[in-house]
PyMOL commands that place a pseudoatom at each C-alpha (Angstrom):
pseudoatom trace, name=CA, resn=MET, resi=1, chain=A, elem=C, hetatm=0, pos=[-14.775, 14.186, 39.869]
pseudoatom trace, name=CA, resn=VAL, resi=2, chain=A, elem=C, hetatm=0, pos=[-12.839, 12.083, 37.356]
pseudoatom trace, name=CA, resn=ASP, resi=3, chain=A, elem=C, hetatm=0, pos=[-9.743, 12.015, 39.609]
pseudoatom trace, name=CA, resn=ASN, resi=4, chain=A, elem=C, hetatm=0, pos=[-11.774, 10.419, 42.392]
pseudoatom trace, name=CA, resn=MET, resi=5, chain=A, elem=C, hetatm=0, pos=[-12.793, 7.628, 40.045]
pseudoatom trace, name=CA, resn=LEU, resi=6, chain=A, elem=C, hetatm=0, pos=[-9.235, 6.627, 39.151]
pseudoatom trace, name=CA, resn=GLN, resi=7, chain=A, elem=C, hetatm=0, pos=[-7.760, 3.898, 41.328]
pseudoatom trace, name=CA, resn=GLN, resi=8, chain=A, elem=C, hetatm=0, pos=[-4.221, 4.504, 42.546]
pseudoatom trace, name=CA, resn=TYR, resi=9, chain=A, elem=C, hetatm=0, pos=[-2.690, 1.090, 43.194]
pseudoatom trace, name=CA, resn=LYS, resi=10, chain=A, elem=C, hetatm=0, pos=[0.197, 1.060, 45.666]
pseudoatom trace, name=CA, resn=ASN, resi=11, chain=A, elem=C, hetatm=0, pos=[1.041, -2.641, 45.624]
pseudoatom trace, name=CA, resn=ILE, resi=12, chain=A, elem=C, hetatm=0, pos=[0.661, -4.869, 42.539]
pseudoatom trace, name=CA, resn=LEU, resi=13, chain=A, elem=C, hetatm=0, pos=[1.010, -8.650, 42.332]
pseudoatom trace, name=CA, resn=ALA, resi=14, chain=A, elem=C, hetatm=0, pos=[2.079, -10.308, 39.070]
pseudoatom trace, name=CA, resn=PRO, resi=15, chain=A, elem=C, hetatm=0, pos=[1.925, -14.097, 39.438]
pseudoatom trace, name=CA, resn=VAL, resi=16, chain=A, elem=C, hetatm=0, pos=[3.994, -15.854, 36.760]
pseudoatom trace, name=CA, resn=ASP, resi=17, chain=A, elem=C, hetatm=0, pos=[4.262, -19.528, 35.865]
pseudoatom trace, name=CA, resn=GLY, resi=18, chain=A, elem=C, hetatm=0, pos=[6.851, -19.689, 33.101]
pseudoatom trace, name=CA, resn=SER, resi=19, chain=A, elem=C, hetatm=0, pos=[4.202, -20.123, 30.379]
pseudoatom trace, name=CA, resn=LYS, resi=20, chain=A, elem=C, hetatm=0, pos=[4.057, -17.959, 27.257]
pseudoatom trace, name=CA, resn=ALA, resi=21, chain=A, elem=C, hetatm=0, pos=[1.743, -15.604, 29.178]
pseudoatom trace, name=CA, resn=THR, resi=22, chain=A, elem=C, hetatm=0, pos=[4.532, -14.706, 31.640]
pseudoatom trace, name=CA, resn=GLU, resi=23, chain=A, elem=C, hetatm=0, pos=[6.161, -12.099, 29.384]
pseudoatom trace, name=CA, resn=VAL, resi=24, chain=A, elem=C, hetatm=0, pos=[2.847, -10.420, 28.510]
pseudoatom trace, name=CA, resn=VAL, resi=25, chain=A, elem=C, hetatm=0, pos=[1.725, -10.328, 32.161]
pseudoatom trace, name=CA, resn=LEU, resi=26, chain=A, elem=C, hetatm=0, pos=[5.055, -8.936, 33.295]
pseudoatom trace, name=CA, resn=ASP, resi=27, chain=A, elem=C, hetatm=0, pos=[5.172, -6.304, 30.540]
pseudoatom trace, name=CA, resn=ARG, resi=28, chain=A, elem=C, hetatm=0, pos=[1.687, -5.053, 31.452]
pseudoatom trace, name=CA, resn=ALA, resi=29, chain=A, elem=C, hetatm=0, pos=[2.425, -5.151, 35.190]
pseudoatom trace, name=CA, resn=ILE, resi=30, chain=A, elem=C, hetatm=0, pos=[5.594, -3.132, 34.607]
pseudoatom trace, name=CA, resn=GLU, resi=31, chain=A, elem=C, hetatm=0, pos=[3.600, -0.466, 32.764]
pseudoatom trace, name=CA, resn=VAL, resi=32, chain=A, elem=C, hetatm=0, pos=[0.961, -0.238, 35.509]
pseudoatom trace, name=CA, resn=ALA, resi=33, chain=A, elem=C, hetatm=0, pos=[3.618, -0.176, 38.250]
pseudoatom trace, name=CA, resn=LYS, resi=34, chain=A, elem=C, hetatm=0, pos=[5.490, 2.633, 36.464]
pseudoatom trace, name=CA, resn=ARG, resi=35, chain=A, elem=C, hetatm=0, pos=[2.295, 4.611, 35.847]
pseudoatom trace, name=CA, resn=ASN, resi=36, chain=A, elem=C, hetatm=0, pos=[1.320, 4.310, 39.524]
pseudoatom trace, name=CA, resn=ASN, resi=37, chain=A, elem=C, hetatm=0, pos=[4.908, 4.638, 40.840]
pseudoatom trace, name=CA, resn=THR, resi=38, chain=A, elem=C, hetatm=0, pos=[4.225, 1.601, 42.981]
pseudoatom trace, name=CA, resn=HIS, resi=39, chain=A, elem=C, hetatm=0, pos=[5.641, -1.618, 44.409]
pseudoatom trace, name=CA, resn=LEU, resi=40, chain=A, elem=C, hetatm=0, pos=[5.573, -4.731, 42.193]
pseudoatom trace, name=CA, resn=ASP, resi=41, chain=A, elem=C, hetatm=0, pos=[5.583, -8.280, 43.598]
pseudoatom trace, name=CA, resn=ILE, resi=42, chain=A, elem=C, hetatm=0, pos=[6.485, -11.023, 41.109]
pseudoatom trace, name=CA, resn=LEU, resi=43, chain=A, elem=C, hetatm=0, pos=[5.356, -14.425, 42.389]
pseudoatom trace, name=CA, resn=ASN, resi=44, chain=A, elem=C, hetatm=0, pos=[5.805, -18.007, 41.250]
pseudoatom trace, name=CA, resn=VAL, resi=45, chain=A, elem=C, hetatm=0, pos=[3.842, -20.707, 43.063]
pseudoatom trace, name=CA, resn=LEU, resi=46, chain=A, elem=C, hetatm=0, pos=[5.392, -24.169, 42.950]
pseudoatom trace, name=CA, resn=GLU, resi=47, chain=A, elem=C, hetatm=0, pos=[2.833, -26.906, 43.373]
pseudoatom trace, name=CA, resn=VAL, resi=48, chain=A, elem=C, hetatm=0, pos=[5.009, -29.652, 44.840]
pseudoatom trace, name=CA, resn=ASN, resi=49, chain=A, elem=C, hetatm=0, pos=[2.049, -32.062, 45.083]
pseudoatom trace, name=CA, resn=GLN, resi=50, chain=A, elem=C, hetatm=0, pos=[1.880, -32.214, 41.302]
pseudoatom trace, name=CA, resn=PHE, resi=51, chain=A, elem=C, hetatm=0, pos=[5.393, -33.682, 41.221]
pseudoatom trace, name=CA, resn=SER, resi=52, chain=A, elem=C, hetatm=0, pos=[4.810, -36.288, 43.900]
pseudoatom trace, name=CA, resn=ASP, resi=53, chain=A, elem=C, hetatm=0, pos=[1.472, -37.304, 42.323]
pseudoatom trace, name=CA, resn=THR, resi=54, chain=A, elem=C, hetatm=0, pos=[2.964, -37.492, 38.837]
pseudoatom trace, name=CA, resn=TYR, resi=55, chain=A, elem=C, hetatm=0, pos=[6.077, -39.384, 39.854]
pseudoatom trace, name=CA, resn=GLY, resi=56, chain=A, elem=C, hetatm=0, pos=[4.564, -41.610, 42.525]
pseudoatom trace, name=CA, resn=GLY, resi=57, chain=A, elem=C, hetatm=0, pos=[6.178, -39.743, 45.410]
pseudoatom trace, name=CA, resn=ALA, resi=58, chain=A, elem=C, hetatm=0, pos=[9.668, -40.369, 44.037]
pseudoatom trace, name=CA, resn=VAL, resi=59, chain=A, elem=C, hetatm=0, pos=[10.642, -36.699, 43.902]
pseudoatom trace, name=CA, resn=SER, resi=60, chain=A, elem=C, hetatm=0, pos=[13.462, -36.020, 46.323]
pseudoatom trace, name=CA, resn=GLY, resi=61, chain=A, elem=C, hetatm=0, pos=[14.171, -32.871, 48.261]
pseudoatom trace, name=CA, resn=ASP, resi=62, chain=A, elem=C, hetatm=0, pos=[17.183, -32.353, 45.989]
pseudoatom trace, name=CA, resn=VAL, resi=63, chain=A, elem=C, hetatm=0, pos=[14.940, -32.185, 42.918]
pseudoatom trace, name=CA, resn=ILE, resi=64, chain=A, elem=C, hetatm=0, pos=[12.612, -29.701, 44.606]
pseudoatom trace, name=CA, resn=TYR, resi=65, chain=A, elem=C, hetatm=0, pos=[15.607, -27.633, 45.757]
pseudoatom trace, name=CA, resn=LYS, resi=66, chain=A, elem=C, hetatm=0, pos=[17.037, -27.563, 42.216]
pseudoatom trace, name=CA, resn=LEU, resi=67, chain=A, elem=C, hetatm=0, pos=[13.654, -26.584, 40.791]
pseudoatom trace, name=CA, resn=SER, resi=68, chain=A, elem=C, hetatm=0, pos=[13.228, -23.762, 43.300]
pseudoatom trace, name=CA, resn=GLU, resi=69, chain=A, elem=C, hetatm=0, pos=[16.790, -22.610, 42.584]
pseudoatom trace, name=CA, resn=ASP, resi=70, chain=A, elem=C, hetatm=0, pos=[16.002, -22.493, 38.834]
pseudoatom trace, name=CA, resn=VAL, resi=71, chain=A, elem=C, hetatm=0, pos=[12.770, -20.589, 39.481]
pseudoatom trace, name=CA, resn=GLN, resi=72, chain=A, elem=C, hetatm=0, pos=[14.596, -18.114, 41.754]
pseudoatom trace, name=CA, resn=HIS, resi=73, chain=A, elem=C, hetatm=0, pos=[17.139, -17.478, 38.992]
pseudoatom trace, name=CA, resn=ARG, resi=74, chain=A, elem=C, hetatm=0, pos=[14.337, -16.841, 36.467]
pseudoatom trace, name=CA, resn=LEU, resi=75, chain=A, elem=C, hetatm=0, pos=[12.534, -14.532, 38.906]
pseudoatom trace, name=CA, resn=GLU, resi=76, chain=A, elem=C, hetatm=0, pos=[15.728, -12.511, 39.376]
pseudoatom trace, name=CA, resn=GLU, resi=77, chain=A, elem=C, hetatm=0, pos=[15.879, -12.081, 35.564]
pseudoatom trace, name=CA, resn=LEU, resi=78, chain=A, elem=C, hetatm=0, pos=[12.275, -10.841, 35.568]
pseudoatom trace, name=CA, resn=LYS, resi=79, chain=A, elem=C, hetatm=0, pos=[13.075, -8.453, 38.432]
pseudoatom trace, name=CA, resn=LYS, resi=80, chain=A, elem=C, hetatm=0, pos=[16.007, -7.034, 36.471]
pseudoatom trace, name=CA, resn=LYS, resi=81, chain=A, elem=C, hetatm=0, pos=[13.742, -6.585, 33.443]
pseudoatom trace, name=CA, resn=ALA, resi=82, chain=A, elem=C, hetatm=0, pos=[11.269, -4.603, 35.580]
pseudoatom trace, name=CA, resn=GLU, resi=83, chain=A, elem=C, hetatm=0, pos=[14.032, -2.483, 37.107]
pseudoatom trace, name=CA, resn=ASP, resi=84, chain=A, elem=C, hetatm=0, pos=[15.612, -1.846, 33.695]
pseudoatom trace, name=CA, resn=ALA, resi=85, chain=A, elem=C, hetatm=0, pos=[12.175, -0.686, 32.479]
pseudoatom trace, name=CA, resn=GLY, resi=86, chain=A, elem=C, hetatm=0, pos=[11.970, 1.863, 35.294]
pseudoatom trace, name=CA, resn=VAL, resi=87, chain=A, elem=C, hetatm=0, pos=[10.161, 0.119, 38.172]
pseudoatom trace, name=CA, resn=THR, resi=88, chain=A, elem=C, hetatm=0, pos=[12.098, 1.149, 41.278]
pseudoatom trace, name=CA, resn=ASP, resi=89, chain=A, elem=C, hetatm=0, pos=[10.456, -1.109, 43.880]
pseudoatom trace, name=CA, resn=VAL, resi=90, chain=A, elem=C, hetatm=0, pos=[10.330, -4.797, 42.869]
pseudoatom trace, name=CA, resn=SER, resi=91, chain=A, elem=C, hetatm=0, pos=[10.334, -7.991, 44.955]
pseudoatom trace, name=CA, resn=VAL, resi=92, chain=A, elem=C, hetatm=0, pos=[10.346, -11.611, 43.812]
pseudoatom trace, name=CA, resn=HIS, resi=93, chain=A, elem=C, hetatm=0, pos=[8.818, -14.509, 45.724]
pseudoatom trace, name=CA, resn=ILE, resi=94, chain=A, elem=C, hetatm=0, pos=[8.463, -18.283, 45.549]
pseudoatom trace, name=CA, resn=ARG, resi=95, chain=A, elem=C, hetatm=0, pos=[5.623, -19.948, 47.415]
pseudoatom trace, name=CA, resn=PHE, resi=96, chain=A, elem=C, hetatm=0, pos=[4.826, -23.633, 47.679]
pseudoatom trace, name=CA, resn=GLY, resi=97, chain=A, elem=C, hetatm=0, pos=[1.239, -24.858, 47.530]
pseudoatom trace, name=CA, resn=ASN, resi=98, chain=A, elem=C, hetatm=0, pos=[-1.893, -24.685, 45.437]
pseudoatom trace, name=CA, resn=PRO, resi=99, chain=A, elem=C, hetatm=0, pos=[-1.619, -21.613, 43.172]
pseudoatom trace, name=CA, resn=LYS, resi=100, chain=A, elem=C, hetatm=0, pos=[-5.338, -20.815, 43.352]
pseudoatom trace, name=CA, resn=PRO, resi=101, chain=A, elem=C, hetatm=0, pos=[-5.703, -19.880, 47.058]
pseudoatom trace, name=CA, resn=VAL, resi=102, chain=A, elem=C, hetatm=0, pos=[-2.099, -18.665, 47.302]
pseudoatom trace, name=CA, resn=ILE, resi=103, chain=A, elem=C, hetatm=0, pos=[-2.625, -16.105, 44.518]
pseudoatom trace, name=CA, resn=ALA, resi=104, chain=A, elem=C, hetatm=0, pos=[-6.233, -15.198, 45.357]
pseudoatom trace, name=CA, resn=ARG, resi=105, chain=A, elem=C, hetatm=0, pos=[-5.987, -14.795, 49.131]
pseudoatom trace, name=CA, resn=GLU, resi=106, chain=A, elem=C, hetatm=0, pos=[-2.865, -15.919, 50.990]
pseudoatom trace, name=CA, resn=PHE, resi=107, chain=A, elem=C, hetatm=0, pos=[-0.145, -13.887, 49.268]
pseudoatom trace, name=CA, resn=PRO, resi=108, chain=A, elem=C, hetatm=0, pos=[-2.233, -10.692, 48.857]
pseudoatom trace, name=CA, resn=THR, resi=109, chain=A, elem=C, hetatm=0, pos=[-3.187, -10.876, 52.540]
pseudoatom trace, name=CA, resn=ASP, resi=110, chain=A, elem=C, hetatm=0, pos=[0.459, -11.222, 53.606]
pseudoatom trace, name=CA, resn=HIS, resi=111, chain=A, elem=C, hetatm=0, pos=[1.759, -8.521, 51.216]
pseudoatom trace, name=CA, resn=LYS, resi=112, chain=A, elem=C, hetatm=0, pos=[-1.227, -6.134, 51.123]
pseudoatom trace, name=CA, resn=ASN, resi=113, chain=A, elem=C, hetatm=0, pos=[-1.569, -6.277, 47.344]
pseudoatom trace, name=CA, resn=GLU, resi=114, chain=A, elem=C, hetatm=0, pos=[-4.331, -4.097, 45.901]
pseudoatom trace, name=CA, resn=LEU, resi=115, chain=A, elem=C, hetatm=0, pos=[-4.244, -5.457, 42.350]
pseudoatom trace, name=CA, resn=ILE, resi=116, chain=A, elem=C, hetatm=0, pos=[-3.480, -8.890, 40.913]
pseudoatom trace, name=CA, resn=MET, resi=117, chain=A, elem=C, hetatm=0, pos=[-2.476, -8.923, 37.234]
pseudoatom trace, name=CA, resn=ILE, resi=118, chain=A, elem=C, hetatm=0, pos=[-2.752, -12.502, 35.991]
pseudoatom trace, name=CA, resn=GLY, resi=119, chain=A, elem=C, hetatm=0, pos=[-2.570, -14.192, 32.585]
pseudoatom trace, name=CA, resn=SER, resi=120, chain=A, elem=C, hetatm=0, pos=[-5.849, -15.446, 31.182]
pseudoatom trace, name=CA, resn=THR, resi=121, chain=A, elem=C, hetatm=0, pos=[-4.596, -19.027, 31.062]
pseudoatom trace, name=CA, resn=GLY, resi=122, chain=A, elem=C, hetatm=0, pos=[-1.541, -21.211, 30.853]
pseudoatom trace, name=CA, resn=LEU, resi=123, chain=A, elem=C, hetatm=0, pos=[-3.662, -24.313, 30.264]
pseudoatom trace, name=CA, resn=ASN, resi=124, chain=A, elem=C, hetatm=0, pos=[-5.039, -25.982, 27.176]
pseudoatom trace, name=CA, resn=ALA, resi=125, chain=A, elem=C, hetatm=0, pos=[-8.806, -26.598, 26.873]
pseudoatom trace, name=CA, resn=LEU, resi=126, chain=A, elem=C, hetatm=0, pos=[-8.693, -30.100, 28.378]
pseudoatom trace, name=CA, resn=GLU, resi=127, chain=A, elem=C, hetatm=0, pos=[-6.594, -28.993, 31.370]
pseudoatom trace, name=CA, resn=ARG, resi=128, chain=A, elem=C, hetatm=0, pos=[-9.011, -26.085, 32.020]
pseudoatom trace, name=CA, resn=LEU, resi=129, chain=A, elem=C, hetatm=0, pos=[-11.916, -28.537, 31.968]
pseudoatom trace, name=CA, resn=MET, resi=130, chain=A, elem=C, hetatm=0, pos=[-10.177, -30.968, 34.341]
pseudoatom trace, name=CA, resn=VAL, resi=131, chain=A, elem=C, hetatm=0, pos=[-8.513, -28.661, 36.878]
pseudoatom trace, name=CA, resn=GLY, resi=132, chain=A, elem=C, hetatm=0, pos=[-10.027, -25.276, 36.141]
pseudoatom trace, name=CA, resn=SER, resi=133, chain=A, elem=C, hetatm=0, pos=[-8.241, -22.099, 35.290]
pseudoatom trace, name=CA, resn=VAL, resi=134, chain=A, elem=C, hetatm=0, pos=[-6.225, -20.421, 38.022]
pseudoatom trace, name=CA, resn=ALA, resi=135, chain=A, elem=C, hetatm=0, pos=[-7.221, -17.054, 36.520]
pseudoatom trace, name=CA, resn=THR, resi=136, chain=A, elem=C, hetatm=0, pos=[-10.929, -17.930, 36.746]
pseudoatom trace, name=CA, resn=TYR, resi=137, chain=A, elem=C, hetatm=0, pos=[-10.564, -19.013, 40.366]
pseudoatom trace, name=CA, resn=VAL, resi=138, chain=A, elem=C, hetatm=0, pos=[-8.547, -15.911, 41.264]
pseudoatom trace, name=CA, resn=SER, resi=139, chain=A, elem=C, hetatm=0, pos=[-11.017, -13.556, 39.560]
pseudoatom trace, name=CA, resn=ARG, resi=140, chain=A, elem=C, hetatm=0, pos=[-13.892, -15.060, 41.572]
pseudoatom trace, name=CA, resn=ASN, resi=141, chain=A, elem=C, hetatm=0, pos=[-12.156, -15.420, 44.941]
pseudoatom trace, name=CA, resn=ALA, resi=142, chain=A, elem=C, hetatm=0, pos=[-9.503, -12.712, 45.203]
pseudoatom trace, name=CA, resn=ILE, resi=143, chain=A, elem=C, hetatm=0, pos=[-9.465, -10.329, 48.161]
pseudoatom trace, name=CA, resn=CYS, resi=144, chain=A, elem=C, hetatm=0, pos=[-8.488, -7.423, 45.877]
pseudoatom trace, name=CA, resn=ASP, resi=145, chain=A, elem=C, hetatm=0, pos=[-8.986, -6.187, 42.319]
pseudoatom trace, name=CA, resn=VAL, resi=146, chain=A, elem=C, hetatm=0, pos=[-7.966, -8.542, 39.512]
pseudoatom trace, name=CA, resn=LEU, resi=147, chain=A, elem=C, hetatm=0, pos=[-6.937, -7.631, 35.996]
pseudoatom trace, name=CA, resn=ILE, resi=148, chain=A, elem=C, hetatm=0, pos=[-6.923, -10.541, 33.539]
pseudoatom trace, name=CA, resn=VAL, resi=149, chain=A, elem=C, hetatm=0, pos=[-4.150, -10.060, 30.970]
pseudoatom trace, name=CA, resn=LYS, resi=150, chain=A, elem=C, hetatm=0, pos=[-4.985, -11.494, 27.543]
pseudoatom trace, name=CA, resn=PRO, resi=151, chain=A, elem=C, hetatm=0, pos=[-2.200, -12.789, 25.290]
pseudoatom trace, name=CA, resn=ASP, resi=152, chain=A, elem=C, hetatm=0, pos=[-1.087, -10.599, 22.413]
pseudoatom trace, name=CA, resn=LYS, resi=153, chain=A, elem=C, hetatm=0, pos=[-3.056, -11.214, 19.216]
pseudoatom trace, name=CA, resn=GLU, resi=154, chain=A, elem=C, hetatm=0, pos=[-0.085, -12.647, 17.331]
pseudoatom trace, name=CA, resn=GLU, resi=155, chain=A, elem=C, hetatm=0, pos=[0.441, -15.253, 20.092]
pseudoatom trace, name=CA, resn=LYS, resi=156, chain=A, elem=C, hetatm=0, pos=[-3.111, -16.639, 19.890]
for i in range(1, 156): cmd.bond("trace and resi %d" % i, "trace and resi %d" % (i + 1))
show_as sticks, trace
zoom trace
């Protein structure tokens, strides 16, 4: 009876944003992926609108290209970390758009993710009040299970 109650995840999504929570989320996702012997997707969503709004539309394609190149390099480092830890099936992805619907619905629909492991927040209190937490949105609107990863106690 107990075995029937345990969920076997075959496809896990770990969205990362480069904040301090990234390492904790990835470490926990690696452990779950190893335990389930499953595929791990590592995703970074670039919200290009935030750059054009902040800089008055003065952000060129070259700047966006350089940013995406830097993010791709960082994602490859995270992939290597997962592989070195024993995860045999890892993919990295960059998406452009609003992180909330991309993480909650669009990416998991396209990649058939069964679990999203997301950091509790990368925002300070004022930012959460103004734009809302991505984790809160994802936990309420996701098409699959969501596990909210809390920061380690010493990082609080």
